[in-house]
N, C-alpha and C positions, 0 to 999 in steps of 0.2 A: 566394199567400195566406199570411198570417202568423197562426198559431194561438197564442192566449194562454189562460191560466186566471187568474182574479182572485178576490179575496175573502180572508176570514180563513182561517187554517190549518185544514184539514179541512172547509172549506165553500166551496171554490173552484167557480166556474162557468166554463163555456167562453165564449170571446170571440174576436174577431179584431181585429188591428191593421191599419188602412188605410194607404195610401201616405203620407198627410199626417200620420201619427203618432197620429191619433185612434183610439179603441177602441170597439168595439160589443159588447154583451151578446148572444150567440147561443144562450142557454140555452133559448129557445123553439123553436129549430130543431134542436138536437142535445143529447143528454143529457150527454155528456162526451167527452173525447178519450182513449179507451181502446182495448183490443184490438178490441172489436166495431166501433168507429168506423173504425179504420184497415183492418180486414179487409173491410169491407162497402162499399167505394167511398165512404166518408164524406166525403173531401175533395171529390170531384167533385159529390156530392149537395149539400153545403153551398154550394159555389160557385154552383150553379144556384139554390138557394133565396135566396141573397143578392141575386141580380139583381132580384128582385121585392120582397124584404122589407127591404132595407138601410135605406131611408128611415124605416121604422117601428120599427126596433130601438132599444132604450135605449142611451144612451151610457154608457161606463164612465168614472168620474171619474179625472182624471189622478193623483190622490192614492191611488187604490186599490192595495192590495198585489197584486203579481203572484206567483202560485204557480208551481210547475213546470208547463210548458205541456202536460203529459200526465199521466194517472193513473199510479200505480205499475205499471211493466211487469213481465213475468215475469222479466226479467234485464237486467243491464248487463254487457256483455262489453267488457273493456278490452284495448288493445293496448299492450304495453310496448316501449320502446326503438325507436320507429318513426321517429325522426329521427336521422340519423347523428351530429350534433354532441351530441345529448342522450345517446346511448350513450357517446360519448367522455367527456363530463363525469361520467358515472356510473361510468366505469372499466370498462365492459363492451364486449364485441365486438359488431359489427353482426350481428344475427341472420340466419341463413340462411332462416328461416321466421318468420312472425309469432309473437311471444310473447303468449300469451293468459292473462288472469286475470279473475276476477269481482269485481264491486263490489256489495255488498249494496244492494238497492233501498231499504232503510230509511234509507240515507244521503241520499236525495233531498230537497232543499228548494227554495224559490223562488230566483230569480236574485239578489235583493237581501236575502235573509235572512242572519242572522249565521252565521259559521263559529264553532263552539265547539271550542276546543282540548280534546281529551279528557283525562280524568283520568290523571295520570302522564306526560303527553306533554311532551317537550322538543324535538321535532324535527318540528313540523307544517309542511308545505311546500305550495307552490302548483304548479298545472299547468294552463295554458290548453289546451283541446283542442276540436277539431272532433268533434262526435258525430253519428252517423247514426241516424235513426229508421226502423225497418223498417215497410213498409206492406203487405207481402204475404208470406205464409208462405214461408220459404226453406229448402229442404232439397236438398242436392247440386246447387246452382245453378252453371251454367257462368258464367265471368267475363263473357262477352259479353252475358249476360242479367241480370247482377247489378243494374243500375240500375233495372230494372223492379220490383224488390223494395224500393225505397227510397221512403218517404213524404216525407221531408224531412231537414232538418239543424238542429242546435241547439248553442248555446254551452254548454260544460261546463267547470267548474273541478274537475279531478280532484284534490281535496285529499288529501294523503298524510301519514301519520305515519311518518317514515323509520326510527326505531328499531323500531317495531312491524313495519314491512315487511321490514327487512333484518337486524336484529340479534336478532330472536327466531326460533326455529326454525319451520319450516313455510313456508307459502305467503304471497305478497304480500297476500292478501285481508285479513289482519289490520290492515295499515297503510293500507288503502284504504276501509274500510267503516264507520268511526266515524260517529255521527250528525252530520248537516250536511255531510258530506264530498262531496256531489254537488249543488252548486247548478247548476240547469239554467235556460236561458232568457236573455233575456226572452221569446222566442217560438220556435216551430218555423217555419222558412221551408220551405214546400213545395218539392218537387224542382224545379219550374219556375222558382222564384225564384233559384236558384243555377245559373248557366250552366255553371260548371266548378268542382267542389269541390276540384280539384287546383291551383287558382290563387287562393288566398285568403290575405290577410295576417291573422295572428293575433298578439295582443300581450297583455301583462299588466304592471300596475304595482303596486307596494307603496308606500303612502304617497306617491303621486305620482311615484315613481322607476321608470322602465322597467326591468323585469327580463327579460322575454321579448319578442322582436320577430322574427318569422320568417314563413314562407310555406309553405302546404301543398304547394307544388311540391317541398319537401324531404322529403316523406314517402318512406320506404323502400318501403312497401307502400301503394298507392293505394286509393281507396274501392272500386272494383269488385272488386279482388283480395281485399280484406278480407271483403266480403260473401260472395263465392264460397268463399274459404278456410274461414271460420268455419262455413259451412253444410255443409261436409264432415264436421264433428265433432258438430254439434248442429243441431236445428231452430230457426230464428229465427222468432219469432212476431210478428204485427203489434203495433207499439208497443214492441218490444224496442229497446234502445239499444246501438250499438257506438261506443265512444269510441276515437278513432283514434291517440292518443298525443300527447305534448307535445314541443315543441322545446326547444333548449338555454335555459339561464337559470334553472333551478330553484334554490331555496335551497341544496340539498345540493351543487350544483356550484360554488358561489361560494367564493372564498378570502378570509377564512375562511367556512365554511358559515354561512348565515344563515337563521333560521327565524321563523315568525310568532309574534307575542306579543300579549298582551291590549292592545286599543286600536288595533291596526294596521287599515289599510283596504286592501283588494285591489280593483282595478278591472281588468277584462279585456274583450276584444272580438274579433270576427272580422268581416271584410267580409261584409255582407249578413245577419249574424245578430245585430246589435245589440251592446249592452254591458251589463255587470252590475257591481254594486258590493256587496262584502260587508264588514261590520265583523267584526273578530276579537274573540271574547270568551273569557275563561278559563272552564273548567268550574267550576260551582258546584253543591254538593249541594242 
């Protein structure tokens, strides 16, 4: 099942996308895709309700705006340097353990909403990533049980401001959390939709030119390991997001380094998780 949210900013409703690409409004069946939904077998319940109600549900217009496909979670946990070639282009060693940092949930926007270059930025960069959506509370989870705690997967552009991230003192969070820096979607693909999250092509283009083109088989730390590892340090709640890292091809790693500017268009996708397009806009008071 593919979970979507649609409508104006701040007024999104839950929906589903069918295999033929059409979309249905399921707001009469579920209040929203939030922590309560994921914690309470919401996916299974919704599937059962759809069997009898699908033909009666309103259709979502193709022109409707898509919001992030879940409400704001308690946290976004990101994994840095999780592809060997990306570590190399960043001039950093391959980590012995996952490198973790947080991204503010206020950065979340819809999949096709604008990316706003923050005030004072000269190094806003792109990062296509596979993100995990937690479906069951996870604390001290063994790796062999980790998949049971996953609700599904979602496409994420982990937009980053490199000067804020690397040239200012402190942690990476400053370069990761600016408003609009977490476009999510177009949909959450439930776990059964993705046979093997370790075998997915992911790519990103800027103004039609391919910048990133890789495969999740190149992940240093795979999906089950990440869920288990992170749960040793914090409790993962239903609806929380783990963003698993980006492959090589970011702007910082190009020669010369190349960053996003006003008017650019970023397009990205992952097998089974759809595509998204974001226009880049300069910050305006």
